[in-house]
C-alpha positions, 0 to 999 in steps of 0.5 A: 287744819291750819293753826289760827290766831283769834282776835277781837276788833272794836268797831262802831260800838260792837266787838267783832270776833275774827280769826287769822291764819298764821301763815306768812302772806304769799311770797313776793307781796302775794295776796291776802284772802278775806272770807265773808260769811252769809246771813242768818246763822252764818259765821266764820266757823264754817269757813275754817276749812277754806282758811286752811286750804288757802294757808296750805297755798302759803297765803294769809287768810282772815275771817270774822263774824259780822255783828249779831253773828257767831262770837261777835256782839250786837243784834242781827236786827240792827245790822245792814248792808252799809254796816256790813261794809263798814265792819269788813273795811275796818277788819281789813284795814286793821288785820291785813297788810296794807300792801297786800293785794286782796282776794275776797270770798263772799257767800250769799249776802256777802256777794253784795259786800264783796262788790262794795269792797271792790268798789272801795279798794279798786285795783287792789282786789286781785280776785273775787270768789262769789258763792251763791251770791246775792245782790240788792237794790240801792234803797236796801243799803242803809236799812236795818235787817230788823226781824225779817218782816220790816222794810228791808225784807219788803225791799228785797222781795219786791219783784225784779228790784235786784235788777237795779243793784249797783253791784252788777255795774261793779262786776261789769267793770271788774277786770281781775280774776273771778270765780262764781260757785253755783250749786245745783239747787238753790232755794234762796237765790233766783236763777235770774240773779245768778245769770245776771251776775255771770253776765256781768262777770263775763264782760271783763273779768278773767271769769270761771263758773264753778258748778257744784251740781250736788250742792245746795245754797249753803256752800260754806257748809258744802266746802266744809264737808267736800275737800276736793271741791274746796281745793278746786275752788281755791286753786281756781281763785289762785289761777293754778292748775287743778 
């Protein structure tokens, strides 16, 4: 396992807990990798093996707990897609060299956050890894998650509301490297969402669909326990031969 340096970052009244690999970024101004966990009980902890894999390829890697998750402060019910985006940009701007290209890896809900970051950082994003990604309609952006019975849940459970997600427009315009990791069984993300994300990425990105037929939705846990799949995912993102 790669040696990691822990950090905390104060942002918007919260203390965000993160880890960063101690490897020097890839030679020649290579990319820095930012890994973003999903919702629920997601945290940076399960992403440590992926951090180690990227570090073995001589890349710097950063992961952190969104507020209300893991070792960060705050209440999960007060989090929102907008706040997730703000926390991610704050950590990137504080802990990633400003001249480093970005590789963004997002799990589940963080599929949306990755697209928000692509819109923000533009051509600086050299590759994206989307693992069982979710996308959301625009009206969900600023609504607090609450306890799972409030307005946010009502919005995202509205049939076909995700069709209007700005994330799909971002992915259609994206021209960098993209890997879509798809589990064989996903009880969280509807197949139509995955198909729409794939269609959007196929428009302009250098795109690979990475099938994991025996996996389920929580691909962070899958990569944690399956080193060969973890290694292949990383090499695909770095556009190196598997």
